[in-house]
N, C-alpha and C positions, 0 to 999 in steps of 0.2 A: 505493500499500500504506499503510495507516494506521501512524503511528509506532510504536504499541505493537505491531504484529504483525511487525515485522522478526525475521528469525532470529536467535537468540542468537549464533551464530558471526559473523556480519555486525556485530550490535551491538558485539561484543567488538573486532572489527578497527576499527571506526569510533572507539571509545574508545582504542584503543592510540596514535591519531595524536595525541590531546591528553594522554597521560599525563604526560610530561613538560613543565615550564614552559620558556620561553626561558632561564632560568638554571639548569635542570637539576633542579630541585625537582619532587615529586610534586605534581600539581594535585588535590589531596584535595578542594577546595570542589566543582570540576566534577563529579568522581568521585561525591560524595555526592549532589549534584542529579541525576545520572542515575541513581543507584539508586532514586530516588523517582518516576521517570517512570511505570513500570507494573512489573507482575510479570516480564514479560519482560526488562525492562532491568536488574532488581534483580541477579541473579546475576551476568552480566559484568561490570557496574560493582563489585560486591562483591569478585569475584575479583581485580580490579586495586587495588581500594581496601586490601584486606587483604594484598596480596602482601608488603609490608614493614611491619613494625611497630616503632615507636620506643619510647623509654622511657616516655614518658607513656601511651601506648596501652598498654604492657605492664600497667602498674598497673589501668587500666580494664579489661583483658581479666580480670585476676586477680579483680577485684570482682564483675564481672559473672559470672563462670563459678562463683565459690566460692559467691555469694549466690543463684544461680538466677535471675538477671535477663534471662535470655534465653528465648524459647520453646522447646519440646522440640525437639531436634535442630539448633537453630541454632548452638549452641556448636560442635558437632562440624563442622558445615559451614563456618563462618567460620574456625575453627581449622586446617581442613584447606586453606585457601587461602593460609595464611601461608609464605612462602619465606624471608623474611629478618628476622632479629631483633636489635635492638640493645637491650643490658640494662647498666645500672651494677649492679655485683655487690659488695655490702660483706661481707666474710667474716664479720663478727660482729655489726654493728649494726644496729638497727631503721632504717627509713627513714619518713618520713612524707609522705603525699600526700592532699590532701583530707580531711583527718581520720581516714584509716585507718593503722593502724599495721601494717606489713608486714615479716615477718622475713626478711632474707636469710641464707644461700642457699636456705633452703626455698621461698622465692617463686621462685627459678629453676628449681627442679624442677618446681614446679607449672606454671609457664608451659610448660616444654618438653612436659610430658604434654598440653598442649591443643593443641600444634603437630605433629602426626605427620608431617609433609612438610617440616619445616624443612631448608633446604639450606644456609643462610648464618647464622652466628653471630657478632656483634661484642660484646665484653665490654670493660668499663672495670672493672677489679678495684681495690678499694681495702680498706685494713686489713692488719694483719699476719698472718703465719703461712701456713697452708695451709687449703685447704677441709677442712670437717670430714669425717673418715672416714665418719660416717653418710650425708651427702649424696652422697658418691662412690660408696656403695653404692647409692643410690637412683637415682643417674645411670646406673649399671651396668645395674640391672634396667630402667630405662626404655628404654635403647638396645637390649637384647634383646628388646623386645617385638616380637611377630611382627607383619608387614606394615609396621611402622616404617621410613620411609626414612633411608638412612643420612646424617649431616651430612657435607657435602662441603667447606665454607668455615669457616674459623676467623680471625677478627681479635681480638688480645688488646692491649689497653692496660693501663697500672697502674704500679705503683711497685715498686721494688727490695726493698721489705721483705716481699713475698709470694713469695719465689723459686720455689717449688715448684708454683704453680699452674698454670704452663704445664704441665708434665710430668704432671700430675694430669689435665688436660683432655685431652691427647693419648693418655693410657692408656685414657680412657674413649671418646673419639672417635677411634679409630684408623682411621675411614673418612676423615679429612680428607685432601684433596688439594691444597687452596689455603690457604696460611698467611701471614698478614700480622701482624708484630709490630712495635709501635709504643710507645715509651718504657716498655720493659719490659726487665727484665735478671735474670739470675740468675748467681751465682758457681759455680754447681755443677750437675752433671746426673747422672741416675740411672744405673747400669751397664748395660751391654749396648748395644742398638742401638734405635733409635726404633721405634716400632710403626707410624709413618705413612709411606706413600710418596708424596712430594709431586710434584705436577705444577707448582705455582707457590710460590715463597719470596719474599716481598715483605718487606724489611727497612728499618725507618725507624730504626734505631739499630744499633750493632754489638754483638752479645753477645761474650761471651768465646769464644775460638777453641775451646776443648774443647765448650762448649755448641753452638756452630754445627755443629761436627763430629758430634756426636751428632744434631742435627736432620737433618742430610742424610745419616746413615749408612745409611739404607734407600732412598734417592732417586738412587742414580746412574743407574740406567736409566731413570727416570721423569720427572727435572726437565726442565720445557720453558720455564719462564719465570722469569727471575730478575731481581728489582728490587731495586736497592741504592741507597738514599738514606742515604747513611752519610757521615761525615768524611773517612775515608781508608781505605786498604787496605795493610797492609804485607805483605811477602813470604810470610810464613806463611799469611796470609788467602787471598792470591792463588794459591798452589799448591793449597789446599783447593778454592777455587772451580772451578780448572782441572781438577781431578779430576773434576768434576760437570758439566763444559761440553760434552762431546761430543752430548749429546741436546738442549741448550738451543735452542730456536726463536727466542725473544725474550729480548733482553738490554736492561735499561733501567738506565742509569748517571746517578746524580746524586750526584757525589763532591764533597765540600767542598772538595777540594784539586785546582784545576783544571790544575795541572802534572803531574798524576800520569800515568805511563806505563801504560796498560791495554792495550796492543798484544797482549801474551801471552794475556791472557784472551779477547779478542776473536778472536784467531786460533784458539783452542781451541775456538770454538763453529762446528763445522764444518757443522751444519745450520742456521744462522742465517736466519731470514726477517725478524726485526724488529730494529732498533737504535735506542735512543733515547738521544740524548746531551743531558743537561742541564748547567747550570752553566757554559756555555761551555768544556767540555772540548776540549783539543786534539783535531785530527783522528787517528784512528788512523792508521797507516802502510798497513795493508792491511785492507779488509773482505771478508768472504766474498762471492763472487760469487752465492750463493744468495739474496742480501737482496731482499725484496719491499717492506718499508717501512721508510723511514729517517725519523726524527723529530729535528730539531735546533733549537736555540734562537736560531741567527744564521746568516746567509749569509757563508760565509768564502770566500776566494779559491780554495780547493781544491774548493768545492761542484761546479762544472761537470766539474772533471776527475773527481771520484769518480763521478759520474753515469756518466761513460763506461765505468767498470770495472765497473758493475752492470747486466748484460743482463737480469736478470729483475725489476728495480725496477717496481712499479706505483704506489706511493704515496709522496710526499714530503710532510711536515708541517713547518711552520716556526712555531715558538710566539712568536717576538718580534712585537712591535706595529709595529715601524719596518722591516719586511723591504723594503719598496718604496724605501727611501733608499739601499740598496747599489747601487754602480755596476755590478753584473752582475745586478740584478734582473730588466730586461726580456730579458736573454739567457737567464736561467735560465726564465722563462715561455716563452720560445719553445722551448727545448730540451725542457721537459715536454711541451709540445703535440706536438712532433714525435714524441717517444717514447710518447705517450699516457700519460704519468704524471700521476695526479691529484695536483694541487698544491692544498694547503690551509693555511690560516693560522688557526690556533686553538691553544689550549691543550692539552695531553695530560692529559685529564681521567680521572676515576675510571672504572674499568671492572668490568663483571661478572665475577665468578669462575667461567668456564665454559669446556669445552674447546671450540675453535674449529678449523675447518679452514684458515682463513686470517687474517692479520693485515692492519691493525689490528682489535682485537677489539671495542672501543667498548662503550658502555653503551646497551642498546635493549630495549624490550619483546620483541623477537624473540628475545633471549637467555633469556626466561622458560622457553620449552619446553625448553631444555637443562639446566634445574635440576632434576635428577632423579639 
């Protein structure tokens, strides 16, 4: 069969295999080359090439779409492929790219209108104050557009001098189920309960207790993934998280205070399937027997004993580079072989924010079909 006549579905699966480079970045050079092979190759290659759009590509999209630099129908087709968008959002200022002066946040609204099937949005917010009310109204109108896919994942970074942006965005994108907050804080929160019902909360900083309580206020029955990358947790924070633990399936702990006792939180996760322990945290005294994936950053003397207490364990991930130097390393390998536990030595990397049946979730082209 000539190369140009391979069915599009098969071409897509071929390209999937080379989508990520060995270091985890998207191989855009190969995808661009494949898009030029023939008309049959163009569509599946472009579907993957435009799946995720970064800051520089955002500006290129804006200039091309607004100036009519694409053939008729191409803008809608390419924009429909985009599922993930990274954007630097300056509340008030102009930004300058290749000689073009583009106003934010109006640029942001225009971009979202180009991407009707957007699933994941990552924003870095700068500037003081709040998003202008005119922009919020435009976003509300856009979100209500018939046949537009709801946004499911939001990642927010920024400074504390724009404290209301988080609440403004959640009020507009109430469909968000996966929320990641990094270097962003707010001293206050709106009245009432949060409009979002979260499946995943990923914290790269510790917000004010009342803000965290508001964020979780509608998610007690829906929260399944809790990722805590924070300096420490006092008793008040622990009590709040324990309230929301019964439905948690995956708990990731990267706590800056390694001596902190988190047994009560882990015990409260009665449906736990995945436990990730970073920062050489002390072993918990008890791990739920339902666990299927355990990720640790060192082999400890307790590791073999813990395996005996986990009858459903199927995956063990060790993130240290020197695991083979531990005196129990070979015993651990034999134990995993005997139990048919998949043992891997790798970093716990960024994942796709999607619903999964089993853990580990990972980052894969196979997850793209779940982004809806």
